[in-house]
C-alpha positions in Angstrom: 0.0 -0.2 -0.1 2.6 2.8 0.9 4.1 1.9 -2.7 0.9 2.7 -4.3 0.2 5.7 -2.4 3.7 6.9 -3.6 3.1 6.0 -7.0 -0.4 7.9 -6.9 1.0 10.8 -5.5 3.7 11.0 -8.1 1.4 10.7 -10.9 -1.1 13.3 -9.3 1.5 15.5 -8.9 3.1 15.0 -12.5 -0.4 15.6 -13.7 -0.8 18.8 -12.0 2.6 20.3 -13.2 1.9 18.9 -16.5 -1.4 20.5 -16.9 0.2 23.8 -15.4 2.6 23.4 -18.1 0.2 22.6 -21.0 -2.5 25.0 -19.8 -5.1 22.2 -19.0 -7.4 23.3 -16.3 -7.8 20.5 -13.8 -10.5 20.3 -11.0 -9.4 18.6 -7.9 -11.0 16.5 -5.4 -13.7 18.5 -3.3 -11.3 17.3 -0.2 -8.4 18.9 -1.8 -10.7 21.9 -3.0 -11.5 22.5 0.7 -7.9 22.0 1.9 -6.6 24.6 -0.6 -9.6 27.1 0.4 -8.9 26.9 3.7 -5.3 27.6 3.4 -6.0 30.9 1.1 -8.5 32.0 3.9 -5.7 31.5 6.4 -3.1 33.6 4.3 -5.8 36.3 3.8 -5.9 36.6 7.7 -2.3 37.4 7.7 -0.4 41.2 7.0 1.0 40.9 3.7 4.9 40.8 3.8 6.2 44.4 2.1 8.5 43.6 -0.8 11.8 44.2 -1.2 12.0 47.2 -2.3 9.8 48.8 0.0 12.0 47.5 2.8 15.0 48.8 1.1 13.8 52.2 0.9 12.2 52.0 4.5 15.4 50.5 5.8 17.7 53.6 3.9 15.8 56.0 5.6 15.8 54.9 8.9 19.7 54.4 8.8 19.9 58.0 7.6 17.9 58.7 10.6 20.1 57.0 12.7 23.2 58.2 11.2 22.6 62.2 11.4 21.5 61.1 15.3 24.9 59.7 16.2 26.5 62.5 14.2 24.9 65.2 16.1 24.9 63.9 19.2 28.3 65.4 20.4 27.2 68.6 19.1 24.2 69.4 21.2 23.8 70.3 24.7 21.2 70.9 27.1 21.5 74.3 29.2 20.2 74.8 32.8 19.7 78.3 34.1 19.3 79.8 37.4 17.9 83.0 38.3 17.9 84.5 41.7 14.7 87.3 41.9 14.2 89.6 44.7 10.6 90.2 45.1 9.0 92.7 47.9 8.1 91.8 51.3 4.3 92.4 52.7 2.9 95.2 54.5 5.1 97.3 56.9 3.8 97.5 60.5 1.7 100.5 61.5 3.6 102.9 63.5 4.0 102.3 67.3 3.4 98.6 67.0 6.4 96.7 68.5 8.2 94.3 66.1 6.7 91.1 67.7 3.5 91.9 65.7 5.3 91.5 62.5 4.1 88.1 62.0 0.4 89.6 62.0 1.2 92.2 59.2 4.3 90.7 57.2 8.0 91.0 56.7 8.8 93.9 54.4 12.5 93.2 53.6 13.2 91.8 50.2 12.7 88.4 49.8 14.9 86.5 47.1 13.5 83.7 45.1 15.3 81.0 42.6 14.0 80.4 39.1 15.4 77.5 37.1 15.0 77.1 33.2 16.0 74.7 31.0 16.9 74.7 27.1 19.0 73.4 24.7 22.1 74.7 22.7 24.5 73.3 19.4 28.0 73.7 19.6 29.1 75.6 16.2 33.0 76.0 16.8 35.3 73.5 18.2 36.5 76.1 20.7 33.7 76.4 22.4 31.0 78.5 21.1 27.4 77.8 21.2 24.3 79.0 19.8 21.3 79.2 21.3 18.0 81.4 21.9 18.0 84.6 23.8 15.0 83.9 25.9 16.7 80.5 27.3 19.6 82.5 28.6 18.1 86.1 29.4 18.4 87.2 32.7 20.4 84.0 33.8 22.7 84.3 36.7 23.9 81.2 36.0 24.6 78.7 33.3 25.5 74.8 33.3 26.1 73.0 30.0 25.4 69.3 29.5 27.0 67.5 27.0 26.1 64.2 25.3 28.3 62.1 27.6 26.7 63.6 30.8 29.7 66.0 31.6 28.4 69.1 33.3 30.6 72.5 32.7 29.7 76.3 33.5 28.7 78.4 30.7 29.2 82.1 30.0 27.2 84.7 27.8 29.3 85.8 24.9 26.1 88.0 23.6 22.4 88.3 22.8 20.8 89.4 20.2 17.0 90.2 21.4 15.3 91.1 18.3 16.5 87.8 16.4 16.2 85.7 20.0 19.5 84.2 19.5 22.3 83.8 21.9 25.6 82.9 21.7 27.3 81.5 25.0 31.2 79.6 25.5 32.5 76.7 27.4 36.0 75.8 28.1 36.6 72.5 26.9 38.9 70.8 24.3 38.2 68.3 21.5 34.4 69.7 20.9 32.7 68.7 17.9 31.2 71.2 16.2 27.8 71.2 13.9 28.4 71.4 10.4 26.6 74.8 8.9 24.1 74.2 6.2 22.5 76.2 3.5 18.7 77.0 4.9 18.1 79.0 1.7 18.4 75.9 -0.3 15.8 74.1 2.3 12.3 73.1 0.3 9.0 72.3 1.8 9.0 68.8 1.9 12.3 68.1 2.8 13.1 65.5 5.9 14.6 67.3 8.9 15.4 66.3 12.6 15.0 68.5 15.8 17.3 67.5 18.7 17.1 68.7 21.8 16.0 68.4 25.7 12.2 68.7 25.5 11.0 68.6 29.3 14.5 68.1 30.4 14.7 64.6 28.3 17.9 65.4 26.8 19.2 63.8 23.5 15.6 63.7 22.2 15.5 63.2 18.2 12.3 63.8 16.6 11.7 63.8 12.6 9.6 65.6 10.5 9.7 67.6 7.1 9.9 71.2 6.8 6.2 72.0 6.2 6.5 76.0 5.3 9.5 78.6 4.7 9.5 82.4 5.3 7.0 82.3 8.1 6.5 85.9 10.2 4.5 85.7 13.2 5.4 88.8 15.1 6.4 86.8 18.0 9.9 88.0 18.7 10.8 91.5 20.3 6.7 92.4 20.9 6.6 92.1 16.7 9.1 94.4 16.0 12.1 91.6 15.6 13.5 89.8 12.8 11.5 86.7 11.6 11.7 84.2 8.3 11.2 81.3 10.6 11.4 77.7 9.0 8.2 75.8 9.8 8.2 72.0 10.8 6.1 69.5 11.9 8.9 67.5 13.7 7.9 67.7 17.4 9.4 70.7 19.0 8.2 71.0 23.2 9.3 73.4 26.0 13.0 72.6 26.4 13.9 72.4 22.6 14.5 75.9 22.3 17.9 76.8 21.2 18.4 73.3 19.6 19.3 72.5 16.3 16.9 71.7 13.1 19.2 69.6 10.7 18.7 68.3 7.3 19.4 64.4 6.3 23.2 65.5 5.6 23.8 66.2 9.1 23.9 69.6 8.8 22.5 72.6 10.9 20.0 74.7 9.1 17.9 76.0 12.0 17.5 76.8 15.5 14.2 75.7 17.2 12.6 78.4 18.6 9.0 78.6 19.2 5.7 76.5 18.4 2.2 77.0 17.9 -0.1 75.5 20.4 -3.5 75.8 22.5 -1.8 73.2 25.1 2.0 74.4 25.2 2.9 71.0 23.9 3.4 70.1 20.1 0.9 70.4 18.0 2.7 69.7 14.6 3.8 73.5 13.9 6.8 74.6 15.5 9.4 77.3 14.0 13.3 77.5 13.6 15.5 80.7 13.0 17.0 79.7 9.5 20.9 79.7 9.8 21.0 82.1 7.1 19.5 84.7 9.6 21.6 83.6 12.3 25.1 83.2 10.9 25.5 86.8 10.3 24.6 87.5 14.2 26.8 84.6 15.2 29.7 86.0 13.7 28.9 89.6 15.0 28.6 88.3 18.9 31.8 86.4 18.6 33.7 89.2 17.1 32.6 92.5 18.9 29.9 91.1 21.5 27.3 92.6 20.0 25.5 92.9 16.8 25.8 95.8 14.4 23.3 96.1 11.5 23.5 97.6 8.2 20.6 100.5 7.8 18.8 101.6 4.3 17.0 104.6 5.4 13.9 103.3 3.7 10.2 101.5 4.8 9.5 98.5 2.6 6.5 96.3 2.3 5.7 93.0 0.5 4.1 93.2 -3.2 0.3 92.3 -2.8 -2.3 91.8 -5.3 -3.8 95.0 -3.8 -0.7 96.8 -4.4 -0.4 95.4 -7.9 -3.6 97.0 -8.6 -3.5 100.0 -6.3 -0.1 101.4 -7.5 -0.2 99.9 -11.2 2.7 97.8 -10.6 4.4 96.1 -13.1 5.5 92.9 -11.2 3.9 90.8 -8.9 6.7 89.7 -6.1 9.4 92.0 -4.5 9.8 94.4 -1.7 7.9 97.8 -2.5 9.6 100.8 -1.4 6.9 102.7 0.9 9.0 105.9 2.1 12.3 106.9 1.7 14.4 109.2 4.3 16.2 112.4 2.9 20.0 112.1 2.7 20.1 108.4 4.0 21.5 105.5 2.0 18.4 104.7 -0.1 18.0 108.3 -1.1 21.6 108.9 -2.0 21.2 105.7 -4.0 18.2 107.1 -6.0 15.6 104.8 -4.5 12.4 106.4 -4.8 8.7 105.5 -2.9 7.1 103.0 -5.6 10.1 101.5 -6.8 10.2 97.5 -6.6 13.3 95.9 -5.2 13.4 92.6 -7.4 16.8 91.3 -6.6 19.3 91.6 -3.9 22.7 91.0 -4.6 21.7 88.6 -7.6 19.2 87.0 -5.7 15.5 87.0 -5.9 13.8 89.0 -3.4 10.7 88.0 -2.3 9.2 90.5 -0.3 9.8 93.4 2.2 10.3 91.3 5.0 13.5 89.2 3.0 15.0 92.8 2.1 14.5 94.1 5.9 15.9 91.2 7.3 19.0 91.0 4.7 19.9 94.7 5.2 20.1 93.9 9.1 22.3 91.3 8.5 25.1 93.3 6.6 27.7 95.2 8.4 27.4 99.0 8.2 29.6 100.3 5.2 28.7 97.1 3.3 27.9 97.9 -0.4 24.5 95.9 -1.8 23.1 95.5 -5.4 19.4 95.9 -5.9 17.7 95.3 -9.0 14.6 97.8 -9.0 11.4 97.7 -11.0 10.7 101.6 -11.9 7.2 101.7 -13.9 7.6 98.8 -16.0 11.6 99.6 -16.6 14.6 97.6 -14.6 17.5 99.2 -13.4 20.3 98.7 -11.0 20.9 100.3 -8.0 23.9 100.3 -5.3 23.4 101.1 -2.0 26.2 101.6 0.7 24.8 100.8 4.0 24.8 103.0 7.2 24.5 101.8 11.0 21.0 101.1 12.3 21.2 102.5 15.3 18.3 103.9 17.6 18.9 107.5 16.3 18.9 106.3 12.8 15.2 104.4 13.2 13.9 107.4 15.2 14.2 109.5 12.2 11.1 107.2 10.8 8.9 108.7 13.5 10.3 111.9 12.9 9.4 111.5 9.1 6.4 109.4 8.8 5.5 107.8 12.0 2.8 110.5 13.1 -0.4 109.1 14.8 0.2 105.7 13.2 0.8 106.4 9.5 4.0 106.8 7.4 4.0 109.9 5.2 6.0 111.3 2.9 6.1 114.7 1.1 4.5 115.2 -2.2 7.0 115.8 -5.0 7.0 115.4 -8.8 7.9 111.5 -8.5 5.7 110.7 -5.1 2.7 112.5 -6.7 2.9 110.8 -10.1 3.8 107.2 -8.2 0.5 107.5 -6.3 -1.4 108.7 -9.5 -1.6 112.2 -9.0 -1.3 115.4 -11.7 -0.3 118.8 -11.0 0.3 118.4 -6.8 2.5 121.3 -5.4 2.4 120.4 -1.6 0.4 117.9 0.8 1.5 115.0 2.1 1.1 111.5 0.9 0.1 108.1 3.2 2.2 105.6 2.3 1.2 103.3 5.3 -1.4 102.8 7.9 -0.4 100.7 10.9 -3.8 98.7 12.2 -5.6 100.2 15.0 -3.7 103.3 15.0 -5.0 107.2 15.5 -4.6 107.1 11.5 -6.6 104.0 10.9 -9.3 105.1 13.3 -9.6 108.4 11.8 -10.2 106.3 8.3 -7.1 107.4 6.7 -5.8 105.5 3.9 -2.7 104.5 1.8 -2.6 106.8 -1.1 -4.4 109.9 0.5 -2.8 113.2 0.6 -3.5 115.1 3.6 -3.0 118.8 2.1 -3.7 120.9 5.3 -4.1 120.4 9.1 -6.1 123.0 11.4 -6.3 125.6 8.2 -2.3 125.3 7.3 -1.0 124.1 4.0 1.0 121.3 4.5 4.7 120.8 3.0 6.9 118.8 5.3 6.2 116.3 7.8 8.0 118.2 10.6 5.4 120.8 10.0 2.2 118.7 10.5 4.0 117.4 13.8 3.9 120.6 15.3 0.4 121.4 14.5 -0.4 117.5 15.9 1.7 118.2 19.0 -0.1 121.7 19.7 -3.3 119.9 19.3 -2.4 116.9 21.7 -1.2 119.7 24.3 -4.4 121.8 24.1 -6.8 118.5 24.0 -8.1 119.4 21.0 -9.0 116.9 17.9 -6.8 117.8 14.7 -8.7 118.5 11.9 -7.3 117.7 8.2 -8.1 118.1 4.7 -7.3 114.8 2.8 -7.9 114.5 -1.0 -8.8 111.1 -2.2 -8.6 110.5 -5.7 -10.7 113.2 -7.1 -12.5 113.8 -3.8 -11.6 116.3 -1.0 -12.7 115.5 2.6 -12.5 116.4 5.8 -11.2 113.8 8.6 -10.6 114.1 12.4 -7.4 112.9 14.4 -8.4 112.6 17.9 
């Protein structure tokens, strides 16, 4: 019997194989059909195995993450800060009360209180310079820097720059490994990135994600007056990650993790990093002099928007629109005029006013920059030698055009033509209006011409400033005659 069964099995196998080869369709016995169906049913309930190509891609990405994490660990540090705050005591004793009644009324002597903080940083030079956020180290009395191997050393603040929320600290240790600096301008939306730091005090934490946006301006630094050009990422960034590196898959530093957008205080998938293109000049200036010196253009600039293209009949759709130019300052000396659109800076496309403002601020005083400018559809080259951005220089904007929240420029043949007026000989043109300002409340609009104030014909901003100051001193509203297109109207500035 065994031999017989063996022969039958062999014959059946041969028949099946032959049928497969010749294309003959066989009908298996019901018992065998049932077994085959059961086997198929079992396979259907199993998780399918990924094909080898998919596995190679997945393993390759995982290996890239591992390589970057291993390479960057020696360059990433945790920063602990301690700040001693002195708070006022409670009420003093009323006159005549003996000292033992102090427990009832409280002790008025100053009370010291210690405040501790935690953040991250990245070593950017082998001689111990570390880049981090200003808000990590601001007002700290003591810094302790912890390296990847657990070694803790004191750190000193070399310099801070609140307008970019950056700071440089230094530690004295030999053999440090510095991170390689990448090109944040070359980063594209969709690129893989890793964020490394100490969220919630958990040092050497690595999270992965992509660049989900670029050139973000959130107005969160320096009360909205800082320099912002954030990289946006969905790599998890949490409290404690501030100051740590954002790196690409080549292991290059492309950003400093700074802020999150969250209702809960934890990661919600939207984090912001300062690009190294903005951080590098700050780093170099602080190391060199302990402070940041910035270039000054002497012109106010805004983004080119569809509304601006329509209102000012612009011939380009992207760039930085020059709204006002200070007399005898770099922009004016170079020939820039209100209504010009800067389309390139030093050979690179200019995407908007924020980019131009940041770029000018990143340059040292005395630097000459080349601009490509579109004026009424014609392209021209302009070379500007920057001066130094100082408080006195910035105050000129307030003197020239910051009255009641409106930027004002005197009427000239050029400015009148740019804003669509003919035959104007005097007055002040409204170049911009701040939201919720006195100018906005008075319903002033960009392009309006303030012809007179308190019955006095206007020719300079200083003249209007004096009239406005007198009105404020007397507590009276200021009445102005405004021309808007072909209409004149009376507006009141309170």
